[in-house]
C-alpha positions in Angstrom: -12.7 0.9 -15.2 -11.7 3.9 -13.2 -8.6 5.0 -11.2 -7.9 7.3 -8.3 -4.3 8.9 -8.1 -3.2 11.4 -5.6 -0.5 13.1 -7.7 -1.5 15.3 -10.6 1.9 14.9 -12.2 1.5 11.0 -12.2 -2.0 11.5 -13.6 -0.4 13.7 -16.3 2.2 11.0 -16.9 -0.6 8.5 -17.5 -2.2 10.8 -19.9 0.9 10.8 -22.0 0.4 7.0 -22.3 -3.4 6.6 -22.4 -6.3 8.9 -22.9 -9.0 9.7 -20.2 -11.4 7.6 -22.2 -9.1 4.6 -22.3 -8.1 4.9 -18.6 -10.3 7.3 -16.6 -8.4 8.6 -13.5 -9.7 11.1 -10.9 -7.0 13.0 -8.9 -7.7 12.6 -5.3 -7.2 10.7 -2.1 -7.9 6.9 -2.0 -9.6 7.1 1.3 -12.2 9.7 0.4 -12.4 10.3 -3.5 -15.3 8.6 -5.1 -15.8 7.7 -8.9 -19.0 7.0 -10.8 -20.1 3.3 -10.9 -19.7 0.0 -9.1 -16.8 -2.5 -9.8 -16.1 -6.1 -9.5 -12.6 -5.3 -8.4 -10.9 -2.6 -6.5 -7.2 -2.8 -5.7 -4.4 -1.0 -3.8 -1.0 -2.3 -4.7 2.7 -1.8 -4.1 2.3 -0.9 -0.3 0.3 2.1 -1.3 -2.2 2.0 1.6 0.8 2.7 3.9 0.9 6.1 2.4 -2.3 6.8 4.4 -0.7 7.8 7.6 -3.4 7.2 10.1 -5.5 4.3 11.1 -8.6 6.4 10.5 -7.5 7.1 6.9 -6.8 3.4 6.3 -10.2 2.4 7.6 -11.8 5.0 5.4 -10.0 3.5 2.4 -11.3 0.2 3.2 -14.8 1.6 3.5 -14.3 3.6 0.3 -13.4 0.4 -1.5 -16.4 -1.5 -0.2 -18.6 1.3 -1.3 -17.4 1.1 -4.8 -17.8 -2.7 -5.1 -20.7 -4.5 -6.6 -22.1 -7.4 -4.6 -19.6 -10.4 -5.0 -16.8 -7.9 -5.9 -13.4 -8.2 -4.4 -11.0 -5.8 -2.7 -7.4 -6.7 -3.1 -4.3 -5.2 -1.5 -0.6 -6.0 -1.9 1.4 -4.9 1.2 4.6 -5.7 3.0 4.6 -7.3 6.4 6.7 -5.2 8.8 10.1 -6.8 9.5 10.0 -6.1 13.2 11.6 -9.4 14.0 14.7 -7.8 12.5 14.8 -5.0 15.2 16.6 -6.1 18.4 15.3 -4.4 21.5 16.2 -0.7 21.5 17.0 -0.5 17.8 15.0 1.8 15.7 16.4 1.3 12.0 17.0 -1.6 9.9 18.6 -1.8 6.4 16.7 -3.0 3.5 19.2 -2.4 0.7 23.0 -2.0 1.0 24.7 -1.7 -2.4 27.4 0.4 -4.1 24.9 2.9 -5.4 22.2 2.8 -2.7 21.8 2.6 1.2 18.2 2.2 2.3 16.9 1.7 5.7 13.6 1.9 7.6 13.0 3.4 10.9 9.8 2.3 12.6 8.0 2.8 15.8 6.2 -0.3 16.8 3.9 1.8 19.1 2.6 4.3 16.7 3.1 2.1 13.7 4.7 5.1 11.9 7.8 4.7 9.8 10.2 6.3 7.4 12.1 4.8 4.5 15.5 6.5 4.1 17.2 6.5 0.9 20.9 7.4 0.2 21.6 7.3 -3.6 25.2 7.7 -5.1 24.9 9.4 -8.5 27.6 8.8 -11.3 29.4 11.9 -10.4 30.0 10.5 -6.7 27.4 12.9 -5.2 24.9 11.5 -2.6 21.2 12.3 -2.9 18.9 11.7 0.0 15.2 11.1 -0.1 12.6 9.9 2.6 9.0 8.5 2.4 6.7 8.3 5.5 4.3 5.5 6.0 2.1 3.7 8.5 2.5 0.1 8.5 -0.5 -2.3 9.0 -0.5 -6.0 10.2 -2.5 -8.5 8.2 -4.9 -9.1 10.9 -5.5 -5.3 11.3 -6.3 -5.3 7.6 -8.8 -8.1 8.2 -10.4 -6.0 10.9 -10.6 -2.9 8.7 -12.2 -5.0 6.1 -14.7 -6.4 8.4 -15.6 -3.0 9.6 -16.3 -2.1 6.0 -18.7 -5.1 5.6 -16.2 -7.2 3.6 -15.5 -11.1 4.1 -12.1 -12.4 4.2 -11.5 -14.7 1.1 -7.7 -15.4 1.2 -4.1 -14.4 1.5 -0.9 -15.3 -0.2 2.6 -14.2 0.0 2.6 -13.0 -3.6 0.8 -12.8 -7.0 2.0 -16.3 -7.7 -0.2 -17.5 -4.8 2.9 -18.7 -2.7 1.5 -19.9 0.6 1.6 -17.2 3.3 3.5 -18.1 6.5 4.9 -16.6 9.6 8.1 -15.9 7.7 6.5 -14.1 4.7 7.7 -10.5 4.1 4.6 -9.4 1.9 1.1 -10.4 1.2 -1.7 -10.2 -1.4 -5.1 -10.3 0.4 -8.6 -10.6 -0.9 -11.9 -9.7 0.8 -15.3 -10.0 -0.9 -18.4 -8.0 -0.7 -21.3 -10.2 0.1 
């Protein structure tokens, strides 16, 4: 077992929970950082691949995953499906959460596949905090092409970890490719 984590503070937090012997982690970029060994499973979950902001970086991530797989090993990603159907022509933002304590909306450019999640959070004292995270969204078919370029073979796609059927209305996917 081994992990790659971009954030040193997150790696430090992991160290508070588990030793380096229990859970080895290398601080670095998932597109370019290598670790020793070959594995039967490489995974990127919780939309993390979208943190790679260019197609080239995302293609490199698929290749890096494939390079770490043993023959027969699998690469699994968990990723949302961009909700572009919710964008009427000319609209650039869509809400994803509207509650008493949080307003969240995404802005997306369908041409560049760049987006930003905007978060306005009301604290207990009534003040408002703003935070944003940038991403590049990827279509499932584009993931399949990136996997093929890395020498991986498509094995399956579901809506979630419960293996719910993936349909045209699905908002997320768990996809699996295998190294021959």
